[in-house]
C-alpha positions as CSV (number, residue, x, y, z in Angstrom):
1,M,0.0,0.0,0.0
2,R,2.9,2.3,0.8
3,A,4.4,1.9,-2.6
4,V,1.1,2.7,-4.3
5,T,0.7,5.8,-2.3
6,S,4.3,6.8,-3.1
7,C,3.7,6.2,-6.8
8,I,0.5,8.3,-6.8
9,A,2.3,11.1,-5.0
10,L,5.1,11.1,-7.6
11,L,2.6,11.2,-10.5
12,L,0.7,14.0,-8.9
13,A,3.9,16.0,-8.2
14,M,5.0,15.6,-11.8
15,R,1.6,16.7,-13.1
16,Y,1.6,19.8,-10.9
17,Y,5.1,20.7,-11.8
18,K,4.2,20.4,-15.5
19,E,1.2,22.6,-15.0
20,A,3.3,25.1,-13.1
21,L,5.9,25.1,-15.9
22,S,3.2,25.7,-18.5
23,I,1.7,28.6,-16.6
24,A,5.2,30.1,-16.0
25,Q,5.9,29.9,-19.7
26,E,2.6,31.4,-20.6
27,V,3.1,34.4,-18.3
28,E,6.8,34.6,-19.2
29,D,7.9,34.1,-15.6
30,H,11.5,33.1,-16.2
31,E,12.4,32.6,-12.6
32,G,9.3,30.5,-12.2
33,Q,10.2,28.4,-15.2
34,G,13.7,27.9,-13.9
35,K,12.5,26.9,-10.4
36,T,10.0,24.5,-11.8
37,L,12.6,22.9,-14.1
38,R,14.9,22.6,-11.2
39,N,12.2,20.9,-9.2
40,L,11.4,18.5,-12.1
41,G,15.1,17.8,-12.4
42,K,15.3,16.8,-8.8
43,L,12.2,14.6,-9.2
44,Y,13.7,12.9,-12.2
45,L,17.0,12.5,-10.4
46,D,15.1,10.7,-7.5
47,Q,13.6,8.4,-10.1
48,Q,17.1,7.7,-11.6
49,L,16.0,9.2,-14.9
50,Y,19.4,10.8,-15.3
51,E,19.2,12.1,-18.9
52,V,16.0,14.0,-18.4
53,A,17.1,15.1,-14.9
54,L,20.3,16.6,-16.3
55,A,18.5,18.3,-19.2
56,S,16.0,19.8,-16.8
57,L,18.7,21.0,-14.4
58,L,20.8,22.5,-17.2
59,L,17.8,24.3,-18.7
60,A,16.9,25.5,-15.2
61,Q,20.5,26.7,-14.6
62,N,20.5,28.6,-17.9
63,I,17.1,30.3,-17.3
64,L,17.9,31.2,-13.7
65,N,21.3,32.5,-14.7
66,E,19.8,34.8,-17.4
67,A,17.2,35.9,-14.8
68,Q,20.0,36.6,-12.3
69,S,18.0,34.6,-9.8
70,P,19.3,33.6,-6.4
71,Y,17.8,30.1,-7.2
72,Y,20.6,29.5,-9.7
73,N,22.7,27.9,-7.0
74,E,19.9,25.4,-6.3
75,S,20.0,24.1,-9.8
76,Q,23.8,23.9,-9.6
77,R,23.4,21.8,-6.4
78,G,21.1,19.5,-8.3
79,I,23.7,18.9,-11.0
80,V,26.4,18.2,-8.3
81,T,24.0,15.7,-6.7
82,L,23.5,14.0,-10.0
83,R,27.2,13.9,-10.7
84,K,27.9,12.2,-7.4
85,A,25.0,9.7,-7.9
86,I,26.3,8.4,-11.3
87,G,30.0,9.0,-11.0
88,E,32.4,11.2,-12.8
89,E,32.9,9.1,-15.9
90,K,29.2,8.5,-16.6
91,Y,28.4,12.1,-15.8
92,T,31.0,13.3,-18.3
93,T,29.6,11.1,-21.0
94,L,26.0,12.1,-20.2
95,L,26.9,15.8,-20.1
96,A,28.6,15.6,-23.5
97,Q,25.3,14.1,-24.9
98,V,22.9,16.4,-23.1
99,E,24.6,19.8,-22.7
100,P,24.8,20.9,-26.4
101,Q,21.1,20.1,-26.9
102,A,20.0,21.8,-23.8
103,Q,20.2,25.1,-25.7
104,R,18.2,24.0,-28.7
105,Y,15.8,21.6,-27.1
106,E,13.1,22.0,-24.5
107,I,11.1,19.7,-22.3
108,L,7.4,20.1,-23.1
109,P,5.4,20.8,-20.0
110,D,2.4,18.7,-21.2
111,D,4.1,15.3,-21.4
112,S,7.8,15.9,-20.5
113,T,8.9,14.9,-24.0
114,F,11.7,16.6,-25.8
115,Y,11.0,19.2,-28.5
116,G,13.7,20.4,-30.8
117,E,13.8,22.7,-33.9
118,I,16.4,24.2,-36.2
119,P,16.1,28.0,-36.4
120,G,16.1,29.2,-40.0
121,F,14.6,26.0,-41.4
122,D,10.8,26.5,-41.3
123,G,8.9,23.3,-40.4
124,V,12.0,21.4,-39.2
125,Y,11.1,20.2,-35.7
126,A,10.9,17.0,-33.8
127,N,9.3,15.6,-30.6
128,A,10.3,12.4,-28.8
129,E,10.5,10.7,-25.5
130,T,14.3,11.0,-25.0
131,L,16.8,13.7,-26.0
132,E,18.7,11.2,-28.2
133,A,15.5,10.1,-30.0
134,C,14.5,13.7,-30.5
135,R,18.0,14.5,-32.0
136,D,17.8,11.5,-34.3
137,E,14.3,12.4,-35.4
138,L,15.3,16.0,-36.0
139,E,18.2,14.8,-38.2
140,E,15.7,12.7,-40.3
141,V,13.3,15.6,-40.6
142,L,16.1,17.9,-41.8
143,E,17.3,15.4,-44.3
144,G,13.8,15.0,-45.7
145,W,13.3,18.8,-45.7
146,I,16.5,19.3,-47.7
147,L,15.6,16.5,-50.2
148,L,12.2,18.0,-50.8
149,R,13.5,21.5,-51.3
150,V,16.1,20.3,-53.7
151,S,13.6,18.2,-55.7
152,L,11.3,21.2,-56.0
153,H,14.2,23.5,-56.9
154,Y,13.6,25.7,-53.9
155,P,16.6,27.5,-52.4
156,L,18.2,26.3,-49.2
157,P,19.1,28.7,-46.4
158,S,22.6,30.0,-46.3
159,F,24.5,30.9,-43.1
């Protein structure tokens, strides 16, 4: 019975955090977004969902840093806790996978899936359960987008 109660509490916490994140995004409350992402990161860390935990904590850290929030240190502590939990080698590998995408990807508040897009390429976006799957899907979408534009003799963006 205790395990069921604990599971229900976890699901409710995740639901309420996702709702809070959605509201904070809607009203452009950057500090609220950062704090909620930090809390979600800690929740994912407790569940040993390290990839999504690190992504959440990195996004929180970036947002809270930009907002010059005193809560920035809390997200940093979450990252340190994750690092200790999985060890230096695994952390370094995970960071190399997650950190570059933390800037271009976001965790959707509705279902905690990853959403990614490529600026300058209209219609090139992806949504998936994991960051890796989102990145793979985004690469496939980009490839299809380029092939379609070439076949229709449309110009490609230049950078």
